[in-house]
Backbone as JSON, one array per atom type, in Angstrom:
{
  "sequence": "XXXXXXXXXXXXXXXXXXXXXXXXXXXXXXXXXXXXXXXXXXXXXXXXXXXXXXXXXXXXXXXXXXXXXXXXXXXXXXXXXXXXXXXXXXX",
  "N": [[51.1, 38.79, 38.88], [50.62, 40.33, 42.0], [49.4, 43.64, 42.71], [48.96, 46.94, 44.03], [47.26, 50.07, 43.96], [47.72, 53.14, 45.39], [46.57, 56.22, 46.84], [48.29, 59.1, 47.69], [49.07, 61.91, 49.76], [51.54, 64.18, 49.81], [53.56, 65.84, 52.15], [56.06, 67.87, 52.04], [59.28, 68.87, 53.45], [58.9, 68.51, 56.22], [59.2, 68.06, 59.82], [59.93, 65.45, 60.42], [60.02, 62.14, 58.94], [56.99, 60.54, 58.33], [53.89, 58.65, 58.35], [50.37, 58.61, 57.91], [46.96, 57.59, 57.94], [44.22, 59.31, 56.79], [40.87, 59.84, 56.46], [40.72, 57.99, 54.32], [42.84, 58.76, 52.74], [46.28, 58.55, 52.34], [48.51, 60.31, 54.18], [51.67, 61.57, 53.86], [54.42, 62.65, 55.52], [57.41, 64.22, 54.83], [60.87, 64.83, 55.4], [62.4, 65.73, 53.39], [63.15, 68.17, 50.85], [61.05, 69.52, 48.17], [62.62, 69.44, 45.72], [64.57, 68.72, 42.81], [63.68, 66.06, 42.69], [64.03, 64.97, 45.21], [62.11, 64.69, 47.27], [60.38, 62.82, 46.12], [62.09, 60.61, 45.94], [62.59, 60.17, 48.66], [60.0, 59.54, 49.43], [59.52, 57.08, 48.09], [61.48, 55.53, 49.37], [60.56, 55.59, 52.05], [57.99, 54.39, 51.81], [58.78, 51.84, 50.91], [60.1, 50.93, 53.18], [57.97, 50.91, 55.02], [56.11, 49.01, 53.97], [57.65, 46.8, 53.48], [58.88, 46.04, 50.98], [60.99, 45.88, 48.04], [62.56, 48.92, 46.87], [62.42, 49.1, 44.13], [59.98, 48.03, 43.52], [58.12, 49.96, 43.76], [56.32, 52.54, 42.25], [55.77, 55.78, 41.03], [52.85, 56.67, 39.66], [51.2, 58.75, 38.94], [51.25, 62.28, 39.3], [53.87, 63.15, 39.74], [55.13, 65.65, 40.01], [53.53, 66.99, 41.77], [51.74, 67.42, 44.94], [49.73, 65.58, 45.44], [49.58, 62.21, 44.76], [49.59, 59.16, 42.86], [50.43, 55.93, 43.62], [51.94, 52.95, 42.59], [52.3, 49.76, 43.86], [54.07, 46.92, 43.51], [53.72, 43.42, 44.06], [52.2, 43.09, 46.34], [48.85, 43.0, 47.69], [46.01, 45.22, 48.25], [44.92, 44.68, 50.77], [47.05, 43.51, 52.24], [48.81, 45.66, 52.13], [47.38, 47.58, 53.67], [47.37, 46.29, 56.16], [50.12, 46.22, 56.79], [50.65, 48.95, 56.83], [49.09, 49.69, 59.0], [50.45, 48.34, 61.05], [52.84, 49.79, 61.0], [51.97, 52.42, 61.68], [51.07, 52.0, 64.24], [53.24, 51.61, 65.84]],
  "CA": [[51.68, 39.37, 40.08], [49.73, 41.26, 42.7], [49.82, 45.03, 42.86], [47.9, 47.83, 44.5], [47.48, 51.48, 43.66], [47.26, 53.95, 46.53], [46.62, 57.67, 46.69], [48.99, 59.72, 48.82], [49.28, 63.36, 49.77], [52.88, 64.38, 50.35], [53.85, 67.12, 52.79], [57.53, 67.93, 52.12], [59.95, 69.77, 54.42], [58.36, 68.31, 57.57], [60.27, 67.86, 60.8], [60.37, 64.06, 60.36], [59.28, 61.29, 58.02], [55.93, 59.77, 58.98], [52.74, 58.35, 57.49], [49.12, 58.38, 58.63], [45.8, 57.47, 57.09], [43.17, 60.24, 57.17], [39.74, 59.84, 55.54], [41.01, 57.2, 53.13], [44.01, 59.26, 52.02], [47.52, 58.38, 53.08], [49.29, 61.54, 54.26], [53.07, 61.24, 54.13], [55.26, 63.8, 55.86], [58.8, 63.94, 54.48], [61.75, 65.94, 55.73], [63.11, 66.11, 52.15], [62.54, 69.28, 50.11], [60.5, 69.1, 46.88], [63.47, 69.9, 44.61], [65.42, 67.72, 42.17], [63.19, 64.71, 42.93], [64.43, 64.48, 46.54], [60.92, 64.27, 48.02], [59.9, 61.57, 45.5], [63.02, 59.55, 46.34], [62.32, 59.9, 50.07], [58.69, 58.89, 49.47], [59.71, 55.68, 47.69], [62.24, 54.87, 50.43], [59.71, 55.42, 53.22], [56.98, 53.38, 51.51], [59.45, 50.53, 50.87], [60.34, 50.56, 54.57], [56.68, 50.66, 55.68], [55.42, 47.8, 53.49], [58.63, 45.71, 53.37], [59.11, 45.63, 49.59], [62.13, 46.61, 47.48], [62.23, 50.23, 46.28], [62.12, 48.91, 42.71], [58.58, 47.6, 43.39], [57.26, 51.12, 43.97], [56.37, 53.43, 41.09], [54.84, 56.92, 41.05], [52.15, 56.6, 38.38], [50.59, 60.05, 38.63], [51.52, 63.36, 40.25], [55.3, 63.21, 40.06], [55.55, 67.0, 40.38], [52.56, 67.59, 42.68], [51.64, 66.83, 46.27], [48.83, 64.43, 45.37], [50.22, 61.23, 43.89], [49.13, 57.77, 42.84], [51.6, 55.06, 43.72], [51.7, 51.53, 42.33], [53.21, 48.89, 44.6], [54.02, 45.56, 42.98], [54.08, 42.35, 44.98], [51.25, 42.93, 47.44], [47.53, 43.54, 47.41], [45.61, 46.32, 49.12], [44.73, 44.17, 52.13], [48.37, 43.38, 52.88], [49.31, 47.03, 52.29], [46.7, 48.21, 54.81], [47.83, 45.62, 57.38], [51.49, 46.67, 57.08], [50.55, 50.36, 57.19], [48.56, 49.73, 60.36], [51.55, 47.94, 61.93], [53.78, 50.91, 61.04], [51.41, 53.57, 62.4], [50.81, 51.64, 65.64], [54.51, 51.35, 66.54]],
  "C": [[50.7, 40.37, 40.69], [50.31, 42.67, 42.67], [48.65, 45.82, 43.41], [48.28, 49.25, 44.13], [46.89, 52.28, 44.82], [47.39, 55.42, 46.19], [47.31, 58.24, 47.91], [49.02, 61.23, 48.64], [50.61, 63.56, 50.49], [53.01, 65.77, 50.94], [55.37, 67.18, 52.96], [58.01, 68.92, 53.18], [59.31, 69.7, 55.79], [59.51, 68.06, 58.52], [60.79, 66.42, 60.8], [59.54, 63.3, 59.34], [58.23, 60.51, 58.81], [54.79, 59.55, 57.99], [51.52, 58.13, 58.38], [47.97, 58.37, 57.63], [44.71, 58.4, 57.63], [42.09, 60.25, 56.1], [40.05, 59.12, 54.23], [42.19, 57.67, 52.3], [45.24, 59.11, 52.91], [48.31, 59.68, 53.02], [50.71, 61.16, 54.68], [53.85, 62.54, 54.35], [56.7, 63.4, 55.59], [59.68, 65.12, 54.88], [62.56, 66.41, 54.52], [62.4, 67.29, 51.48], [62.04, 68.81, 48.73], [61.31, 69.64, 45.69], [64.31, 68.74, 44.1], [64.98, 66.28, 42.48], [63.51, 64.15, 44.3], [63.23, 63.98, 47.34], [60.38, 62.96, 47.44], [60.79, 60.39, 45.91], [62.78, 59.17, 47.8], [60.98, 59.19, 50.25], [58.82, 57.41, 49.16], [60.45, 54.92, 48.79], [61.37, 54.6, 51.66], [58.64, 54.35, 52.98], [57.59, 51.98, 51.48], [59.7, 50.03, 52.29], [59.04, 50.16, 55.27], [56.11, 49.31, 55.27], [56.36, 46.63, 53.2], [58.71, 45.15, 51.95], [60.34, 46.38, 49.09], [61.68, 47.93, 46.86], [61.86, 50.09, 44.81], [60.68, 48.47, 42.47], [57.6, 48.76, 43.51], [57.45, 52.1, 42.82], [55.35, 54.55, 41.28], [54.17, 56.96, 39.68], [51.57, 57.94, 37.98], [50.99, 61.05, 39.71], [52.97, 63.51, 40.64], [55.74, 64.59, 40.54], [54.59, 67.68, 41.36], [52.57, 66.91, 44.04], [50.76, 65.6, 46.29], [49.36, 63.46, 44.33], [49.46, 59.92, 43.92], [50.37, 56.9, 42.74], [51.17, 53.63, 43.43], [52.76, 50.75, 43.09], [53.02, 47.47, 44.09], [54.39, 44.57, 44.08], [53.19, 42.22, 46.19], [49.91, 43.53, 47.07], [47.15, 44.6, 48.44], [45.42, 45.88, 50.57], [46.04, 44.07, 52.89], [48.97, 44.76, 53.11], [48.71, 47.68, 53.53], [47.17, 47.6, 56.14], [49.23, 46.11, 57.77], [51.51, 48.15, 57.46], [50.07, 50.5, 58.63], [49.65, 49.36, 61.37], [52.55, 49.09, 62.09], [53.24, 52.06, 61.89], [51.14, 53.28, 63.86], [52.08, 51.31, 66.42], [54.62, 52.21, 67.76]]
}
């Protein structure tokens, strides 16, 4: 099964949920606060929406309690991920 690992920087308590690629790092703004796993849950939900995969296909592999995280997405390769991210950011 295909999978890709991406690096994200999470900015919690933002005014709205959004994602943008800056210098090879995916910056994700979440309106959820970083308490009780709410930001991590919102991150998984937003990524699932962006790349059109089930939430169960997304796993935080590193950085669960920090802003910098590594995310594994099962079911798609990096090329497909980048294409879907581009479609999302160009809406």
